[in-house]
C-alpha positions as CSV (number, residue, x, y, z in Angstrom):
1,X,122.3,97.3,-59.0
2,X,119.3,99.6,-59.0
3,X,117.0,96.7,-59.9
4,X,118.4,94.6,-56.8
5,X,117.8,97.6,-54.4
6,X,114.3,98.4,-55.9
7,X,113.5,94.7,-55.4
8,X,114.7,94.6,-51.9
9,X,112.7,97.7,-51.1
10,X,109.7,96.1,-52.6
11,X,110.0,93.1,-50.2
12,X,110.6,95.3,-47.3
13,X,107.3,97.2,-48.1
14,X,105.4,94.0,-48.6
15,X,106.7,92.6,-45.3
16,X,105.7,95.9,-43.4
17,X,102.2,95.7,-45.2
18,X,101.7,92.2,-43.9
19,X,102.9,92.8,-40.3
20,X,101.1,96.1,-39.8
21,X,97.6,94.3,-39.5
22,X,99.2,91.9,-36.9
23,X,100.8,94.9,-34.9
24,X,97.5,96.7,-34.9
25,X,95.7,93.6,-33.7
26,X,98.1,93.0,-30.9
27,X,97.8,96.5,-29.8
28,X,94.1,96.3,-29.7
29,X,94.2,93.3,-27.3
30,X,93.1,94.4,-23.9
31,X,95.3,94.0,-20.8
32,X,92.9,91.8,-19.0
33,X,90.9,88.6,-19.3
34,X,87.3,88.6,-20.0
35,X,85.3,85.7,-18.5
36,X,82.0,83.7,-18.4
37,X,81.0,81.2,-15.9
38,X,79.9,77.7,-16.3
39,X,78.8,74.4,-14.5
40,X,78.1,72.5,-17.6
41,X,80.5,69.8,-16.5
42,X,78.9,69.6,-13.1
43,X,81.7,71.5,-11.5
44,X,82.3,75.3,-11.5
45,X,84.7,76.5,-14.1
46,X,85.7,79.8,-15.8
47,X,85.7,80.2,-19.5
48,X,87.4,82.7,-21.6
49,X,85.1,85.3,-23.5
50,X,85.6,88.1,-26.1
51,X,86.1,91.4,-24.3
52,X,82.9,93.2,-23.5
53,X,84.6,96.6,-23.3
54,X,87.9,98.0,-24.4
55,X,90.0,100.9,-22.9
56,X,89.5,103.8,-24.9
57,X,91.4,106.6,-22.9
58,X,92.3,107.8,-19.6
59,X,91.4,111.3,-18.3
60,X,94.0,112.6,-15.8
61,X,93.9,115.6,-13.7
62,X,96.4,117.3,-16.2
63,X,94.0,116.7,-19.0
64,X,91.3,118.3,-16.9
65,X,93.3,121.3,-15.9
66,X,92.7,120.9,-12.2
67,X,94.4,119.1,-9.1
68,X,93.2,115.7,-7.9
69,X,94.8,114.5,-4.7
70,X,92.6,111.6,-3.6
71,X,89.5,111.2,-5.7
72,X,86.7,109.3,-3.9
73,X,83.8,109.4,-6.0
74,X,82.6,109.6,-9.6
75,X,78.9,110.8,-10.2
76,X,76.8,111.4,-13.3
77,X,74.2,113.9,-13.0
78,X,70.7,113.7,-14.7
79,X,71.8,116.0,-17.6
80,X,74.9,113.7,-18.2
81,X,77.5,116.0,-16.6
82,X,80.1,114.3,-14.5
83,X,81.2,115.1,-10.9
84,X,84.5,114.1,-9.1
85,X,84.5,114.4,-5.5
86,X,88.3,114.8,-4.2
87,X,88.5,113.7,-0.5
88,X,92.2,114.8,-0.4
89,X,91.8,118.1,-2.3
90,X,88.6,119.0,-0.3
91,X,86.7,119.9,-3.6
92,X,84.1,118.9,-6.1
93,X,84.9,119.1,-9.7
94,X,82.1,119.5,-12.3
95,X,82.8,118.3,-15.9
96,X,81.0,118.2,-19.2
97,X,79.9,114.9,-20.7
98,X,83.1,115.0,-22.8
99,X,85.4,115.7,-19.9
100,X,85.9,119.4,-20.0
101,X,86.3,121.1,-16.6
102,X,83.3,123.4,-16.1
103,X,83.6,124.4,-12.4
104,X,85.4,123.5,-9.1
105,X,83.4,123.9,-5.8
106,X,85.5,124.1,-2.6
107,X,84.4,127.1,-0.6
108,X,80.8,128.3,0.1
109,X,78.6,130.1,2.6
110,X,77.7,133.7,3.1
111,X,81.2,134.8,3.1
112,X,82.7,132.1,1.1
113,X,85.0,130.9,3.9
114,X,83.3,127.6,4.7
115,X,84.9,124.5,3.2
116,X,84.8,120.7,2.6
117,X,86.7,118.3,4.7
118,X,87.3,115.0,3.3
119,X,84.2,114.8,1.2
120,X,83.5,111.2,0.2
121,X,80.4,111.1,-2.0
122,X,77.7,113.2,-3.4
123,X,74.4,113.0,-5.4
124,X,73.0,115.5,-7.9
125,X,69.2,115.8,-8.1
126,X,67.1,116.8,-11.3
127,X,67.1,120.5,-10.4
128,X,71.0,120.5,-10.2
129,X,71.3,120.6,-6.5
130,X,74.5,119.0,-5.3
131,X,74.2,116.8,-2.0
132,X,77.8,116.3,-0.6
133,X,78.7,113.9,2.1
134,X,81.1,116.2,4.0
135,X,82.6,113.3,6.1
136,X,85.3,115.1,7.8
137,X,83.0,117.8,9.0
138,X,80.3,115.3,9.9
139,X,77.6,116.9,8.0
140,X,75.9,117.0,4.5
141,X,76.3,120.1,2.4
142,X,73.6,121.1,-0.2
143,X,74.7,123.4,-2.9
144,X,72.7,125.1,-5.6
145,X,73.7,124.5,-9.2
146,X,75.9,127.5,-9.3
147,X,77.8,126.4,-6.1
148,X,76.1,128.6,-3.7
149,X,75.1,127.2,-0.3
150,X,71.5,126.1,0.0
151,X,71.7,124.6,3.4
152,X,73.7,122.4,5.9
153,X,72.3,119.1,7.4
154,X,74.2,118.6,10.6
155,X,74.3,115.2,12.3
156,X,70.9,113.8,13.1
157,X,69.9,112.8,16.5
158,X,68.2,109.6,17.6
159,X,67.8,107.3,20.6
160,X,68.9,104.5,18.5
161,X,72.4,105.9,18.4
162,X,74.9,104.7,21.0
163,X,76.8,106.8,23.3
164,X,79.6,108.5,21.5
165,X,78.1,107.8,18.0
166,X,80.1,109.6,15.2
167,X,78.1,110.8,12.2
168,X,80.5,110.4,9.2
169,X,78.6,110.1,5.9
170,X,80.4,108.4,3.1
171,X,77.9,107.9,0.1
172,X,74.6,109.6,-0.5
173,X,71.5,109.4,-2.9
174,X,68.3,111.3,-2.9
175,X,65.2,110.1,-4.3
176,X,62.4,112.1,-6.1
177,X,60.5,112.6,-2.8
178,X,63.7,114.3,-1.2
179,X,64.4,111.2,1.2
180,X,68.0,111.2,1.8
181,X,69.9,107.7,2.0
182,X,73.3,107.3,3.5
183,X,76.1,105.0,4.1
184,X,77.7,106.2,7.4
185,X,81.2,105.0,8.4
186,X,81.3,102.2,11.2
187,X,77.4,102.2,11.3
188,X,76.3,98.6,10.5
189,X,72.7,98.9,10.9
190,X,71.9,99.3,7.2
191,X,71.4,102.3,5.0
192,X,70.3,105.3,7.1
193,X,67.4,107.1,6.0
194,X,66.6,110.9,6.6
195,X,63.5,113.0,5.6
196,X,63.6,116.0,3.5
197,X,64.5,118.1,6.2
198,X,67.4,116.0,7.4
199,X,65.7,114.4,10.6
200,X,66.3,110.7,11.3
201,X,63.8,108.2,10.0
202,X,65.4,104.8,10.5
203,X,67.4,102.2,8.7
204,X,66.6,100.0,5.8
205,X,68.3,97.0,4.1
206,X,69.8,95.6,7.2
207,X,72.0,92.7,6.4
208,X,71.8,89.5,8.2
209,X,74.2,89.1,11.0
210,X,77.4,87.3,10.0
211,X,79.1,85.0,12.5
212,X,81.5,82.1,13.0
213,X,79.7,79.0,14.0
214,X,82.6,77.9,16.1
215,X,82.9,81.1,18.0
216,X,79.0,81.0,18.4
217,X,79.4,77.5,20.1
218,X,82.2,78.7,22.3
219,X,80.0,81.6,23.3
220,X,77.4,79.3,24.7
221,X,80.1,77.5,26.9
222,X,81.7,80.8,28.3
223,X,81.0,82.8,31.5
224,X,79.2,86.1,31.2
225,X,82.5,87.9,31.8
226,X,84.2,86.1,29.0
227,X,81.3,86.8,26.5
228,X,81.4,90.5,27.2
229,X,85.1,90.4,26.2
230,X,84.4,88.9,22.9
231,X,84.1,90.9,19.6
232,X,80.4,91.6,19.0
233,X,78.9,89.9,15.8
234,X,77.7,92.8,13.9
235,X,75.7,93.1,10.6
236,X,77.7,93.9,7.4
237,X,78.4,97.5,6.7
238,X,77.5,99.0,3.2
239,X,80.0,100.4,0.9
240,X,78.0,102.3,-1.6
241,X,74.6,103.4,-3.0
242,X,73.0,103.9,-6.3
243,X,69.6,105.0,-7.4
244,X,68.5,103.3,-10.8
245,X,66.2,104.9,-13.3
246,X,63.1,103.1,-11.8
247,X,63.8,104.8,-8.4
248,X,65.0,101.5,-6.7
249,X,67.9,101.8,-4.4
250,X,70.9,99.5,-5.1
251,X,73.2,99.0,-1.9
252,X,76.6,97.2,-2.2
253,X,78.4,95.6,0.5
254,X,82.2,95.4,0.5
255,X,82.5,92.5,2.9
256,X,84.1,89.4,1.4
257,X,82.0,87.1,3.2
258,X,78.8,88.5,2.2
259,X,76.8,85.9,0.2
260,X,74.7,88.6,-1.5
261,X,76.9,91.6,-2.0
262,X,74.4,93.7,-3.6
263,X,70.7,94.4,-2.7
264,X,68.0,96.3,-4.8
265,X,65.7,97.8,-2.2
266,X,62.1,99.1,-2.9
267,X,60.5,101.8,-0.9
268,X,59.9,99.7,2.3
269,X,63.5,98.5,2.3
270,X,62.8,95.0,1.0
271,X,65.5,93.3,-1.2
272,X,63.8,92.6,-4.5
273,X,66.9,91.6,-6.5
274,X,66.7,88.2,-8.1
275,X,70.1,87.1,-8.3
276,X,72.4,83.9,-7.5
277,X,76.0,85.0,-7.0
278,X,77.1,81.3,-6.4
279,X,79.4,81.2,-9.7
280,X,80.9,84.5,-8.9
281,X,81.5,83.8,-5.2
282,X,83.0,80.3,-6.2
283,X,85.7,81.8,-8.6
284,X,88.7,80.3,-7.0
285,X,91.6,82.6,-6.4
286,X,89.5,85.7,-6.2
287,X,88.7,87.5,-3.0
288,X,86.2,90.1,-4.3
289,X,85.5,93.4,-2.5
290,X,82.9,95.3,-4.0
291,X,83.0,99.0,-3.6
292,X,80.5,100.5,-6.1
293,X,77.6,99.5,-8.4
294,X,76.0,101.1,-11.3
295,X,73.1,100.4,-13.8
296,X,72.6,101.1,-17.4
297,X,69.3,102.1,-19.4
298,X,68.2,98.6,-19.9
299,X,68.5,97.5,-16.2
300,X,72.0,95.7,-16.5
301,X,74.1,96.4,-13.3
302,X,77.9,96.5,-12.9
303,X,79.8,95.7,-9.7
304,X,83.2,97.2,-9.2
305,X,85.6,94.8,-7.5
306,X,88.4,96.8,-5.6
307,X,90.6,93.7,-4.8
308,X,91.1,92.5,-8.2
309,X,90.4,95.4,-10.4
310,X,87.3,93.5,-12.1
311,X,83.8,94.7,-13.4
312,X,81.2,92.2,-13.2
313,X,77.8,92.7,-15.1
314,X,74.6,91.1,-14.5
315,X,71.2,91.7,-16.2
316,X,68.1,92.7,-14.2
317,X,67.3,89.0,-13.6
318,X,70.6,88.4,-11.9
319,X,72.1,86.5,-14.8
320,X,75.9,86.9,-15.1
321,X,76.8,88.4,-18.5
322,X,80.6,89.2,-18.4
323,X,83.6,89.8,-16.1
324,X,86.7,91.7,-17.3
325,X,89.4,94.0,-15.8
326,X,92.6,93.7,-13.8
327,X,95.1,95.3,-11.5
328,X,98.1,96.9,-12.9
329,X,99.8,100.0,-14.5
330,X,98.7,99.7,-18.2
331,X,95.9,101.6,-19.7
332,X,92.7,99.7,-18.9
333,X,94.1,98.4,-15.5
334,X,93.6,100.0,-12.0
335,X,95.7,100.5,-9.0
336,X,92.7,101.4,-6.6
337,X,89.4,101.4,-8.4
338,X,86.9,103.6,-6.3
339,X,83.8,104.3,-8.5
340,X,82.0,103.2,-11.7
341,X,79.5,105.1,-13.9
342,X,77.6,104.0,-16.9
343,X,77.3,106.4,-19.6
344,X,75.4,105.2,-22.5
345,X,77.8,102.7,-24.3
346,X,80.7,103.5,-22.0
347,X,81.8,102.6,-18.5
348,X,83.9,105.1,-16.6
349,X,86.0,104.0,-13.7
350,X,87.6,106.2,-11.2
351,X,91.0,105.3,-9.8
352,X,91.7,107.0,-6.4
353,X,95.6,106.2,-6.5
354,X,96.2,107.0,-10.2
355,X,93.8,110.0,-9.7
356,X,92.3,109.5,-13.3
357,X,89.3,108.1,-15.0
358,X,89.4,105.2,-17.4
359,X,87.0,105.2,-20.2
360,X,85.8,101.9,-21.4
361,X,84.0,101.5,-24.9
362,X,81.5,98.8,-25.3
363,X,82.5,96.3,-28.1
364,X,80.1,94.5,-30.5
365,X,80.0,91.5,-28.1
366,X,78.5,93.4,-25.3
367,X,76.3,95.5,-27.6
368,X,74.7,92.4,-29.0
369,X,74.2,90.9,-25.5
370,X,72.4,94.2,-24.4
371,X,70.4,94.2,-27.5
372,X,69.2,90.6,-27.2
373,X,68.1,91.1,-23.8
374,X,66.3,94.3,-24.6
375,X,64.4,92.6,-27.7
376,X,63.5,89.8,-25.6
377,X,62.0,92.0,-22.8
378,X,60.0,94.0,-25.5
379,X,58.4,90.7,-26.7
380,X,60.4,90.6,-30.1
381,X,61.3,87.0,-29.7
382,X,62.4,86.2,-33.2
383,X,64.5,89.3,-33.4
384,X,66.1,88.5,-29.9
385,X,66.9,84.9,-31.2
386,X,68.5,86.1,-34.2
387,X,70.7,88.5,-32.0
388,X,71.6,85.8,-29.5
389,X,72.6,83.5,-32.5
390,X,75.2,86.4,-33.3
391,X,76.5,86.4,-29.7
392,X,77.0,82.6,-29.9
393,X,79.0,83.1,-33.2
394,X,81.4,85.4,-31.2
395,X,81.4,83.2,-28.1
396,X,80.3,79.5,-28.4
397,X,80.8,78.9,-24.6
398,X,78.3,81.4,-23.5
399,X,75.6,79.3,-21.9
400,X,73.2,82.2,-21.2
401,X,73.0,82.9,-24.9
402,X,71.8,79.3,-25.6
403,X,69.3,79.7,-22.8
404,X,67.8,82.8,-24.2
405,X,67.6,81.2,-27.6
406,X,65.8,78.4,-26.0
407,X,63.3,80.9,-24.4
408,X,62.7,82.7,-27.7
409,X,62.1,79.3,-29.5
410,X,59.4,78.5,-26.7
411,X,57.6,81.6,-27.4
412,X,57.6,80.6,-31.1
413,X,56.3,77.1,-30.0
414,X,59.3,75.4,-31.5
415,X,59.9,73.2,-28.5
416,X,62.0,70.5,-29.8
417,X,64.5,73.0,-31.0
418,X,64.3,74.8,-27.8
419,X,65.1,71.6,-25.7
420,X,68.4,71.3,-27.6
421,X,69.4,74.8,-26.8
422,X,68.3,74.6,-23.2
423,X,70.5,71.5,-23.0
424,X,73.4,73.4,-24.4
425,X,72.8,76.3,-22.1
426,X,72.7,73.8,-19.1
427,X,69.3,75.1,-18.1
428,X,66.8,72.6,-16.8
429,X,64.6,75.3,-15.3
430,X,62.2,74.5,-12.3
431,X,61.6,71.0,-11.9
432,X,58.5,71.6,-9.8
433,X,56.4,73.9,-11.7
434,X,58.0,73.4,-15.3
435,X,57.6,77.0,-16.0
436,X,61.0,77.6,-17.7
437,X,64.0,75.8,-19.3
438,X,64.4,72.3,-20.6
439,X,61.5,70.9,-18.5
440,X,59.0,73.4,-19.8
441,X,60.0,72.9,-23.3
442,X,59.9,69.0,-22.8
443,X,56.3,69.3,-21.2
444,X,55.1,71.4,-24.2
445,X,56.7,69.3,-26.8
446,X,55.1,66.2,-25.3
447,X,51.8,67.9,-25.4
448,X,52.5,69.1,-28.9
449,X,53.2,65.6,-30.2
450,X,50.0,64.3,-28.3
451,X,48.0,67.0,-30.0
452,X,49.5,66.4,-33.5
453,X,49.3,62.7,-33.5
454,X,46.3,62.1,-31.4
455,X,43.7,62.0,-34.3
456,X,46.0,59.5,-36.1
457,X,46.1,57.4,-33.0
458,X,42.5,57.5,-32.5
459,X,41.9,56.7,-36.0
460,X,44.2,53.7,-36.0
461,X,42.6,52.5,-32.9
462,X,39.0,52.9,-34.4
463,X,40.2,51.1,-37.5
464,X,41.8,48.5,-35.7
465,X,38.8,47.9,-33.6
466,X,36.6,47.9,-36.8
467,X,38.9,45.3,-38.3
468,X,38.9,43.1,-35.2
469,X,35.1,43.4,-35.1
470,X,34.8,42.4,-38.7
471,X,37.2,39.5,-38.2
472,X,35.2,38.5,-35.4
473,X,31.8,38.6,-37.3
474,X,33.5,36.7,-40.4
475,X,34.8,34.0,-37.9
476,X,31.3,33.6,-36.3
477,X,29.7,33.4,-39.9
478,X,32.0,30.8,-40.8
479,X,31.5,28.8,-37.6
480,X,27.7,28.9,-38.2
481,X,28.0,28.1,-41.9
482,X,30.3,25.0,-41.1
483,X,28.1,23.8,-38.3
484,X,24.9,24.2,-40.6
485,X,26.6,21.9,-43.3
486,X,27.7,19.4,-40.7
487,X,24.3,18.9,-39.4
488,X,22.8,18.4,-42.8
């Protein structure tokens, strides 16, 4: 009897030991799809990919020991500390890098009675000063690192502002020269620029006017009175700003009709971002509305899509790397994502409805993608190629990895192999200049073949010509000898 009990117990233990890894694996599966985009078949399609990030934890108001009513922005300071702007609670909370509440700022001024009203965004400078977009009070509040008031910047004045203009700053960044850049509610002229004193300078990064061609045609046929009653065609309003490590300004539009939803603006306001959002915009079933953008240390940038709870990452050349995320109630999904921050190998996403921060940890897949790009940019082509080969072992459908291997092989002058990888990556490159891609590899491979076999070809031609000459001489000699003997 005891032997039977012991035997059954051993079977149970064995079964549990076999099922435990399966349980752990299932628990580790993320609650969202991870995607790549492809046109290898001639048509746009989405392909499944390994998860680039996995949800590590959520940080709630209870975890922090503070109250969050309607958090509207999440900002990382130059020293790594985090700041939560709570529009509903009229406060700013400062956290350590490991999510410990350090201070809460809600009152300031000489007598400590002045307060925020619906603050929407903020920026922290290298010296620790906090620039807060105090939207409800229609001003900017500048605080010292200890929370004492530095100054107030009231609504600027300009002849460009229409009658009844309401200054309601939503998002803000400040460059190293002290210039202030703002997203202002219901202001579709672009990003507002103020000088260090807070005086109006102008607008930069104005988007092209978006219009309905049918309505535009009707407008040409209408009377002046009818045209005045039509809704004006206005440029697209920006949703958020981000200053990267090189000092360039990222501006993201939340319009679902914007063909280029993010721009990278230089000092003169010119968009220098090289990106093609065709694949992303063609993703059937999605209606993306971007509300924030962040960049990492190697120049990759991530867009936050509010409508679908997705995070979409591109490299500095505008190549799509991966997409993940979803709406929902599980850990790793969102109700109303409002802000995203890149912190080393993590992504932090603020949810304004759940009033929490989701911490995503980078997986080996995303780490290899970042490392492969970094090695290539550093000119370490062989190491880059080996890294991208590891990426392909994890995701054989990732066309960009094949393209990067092809590029690395070109630098190693292995053009025949590069052609095969460019073909797998569905990347022909420029057909006009033949400066990249399959066309470049083919041109170089053809030149390489000519260089390699030209001496052999020339030698063969010379030998053939010599043989032909000798044969001709021999034939002439034979004819002459035959003629001589016939005459005698």
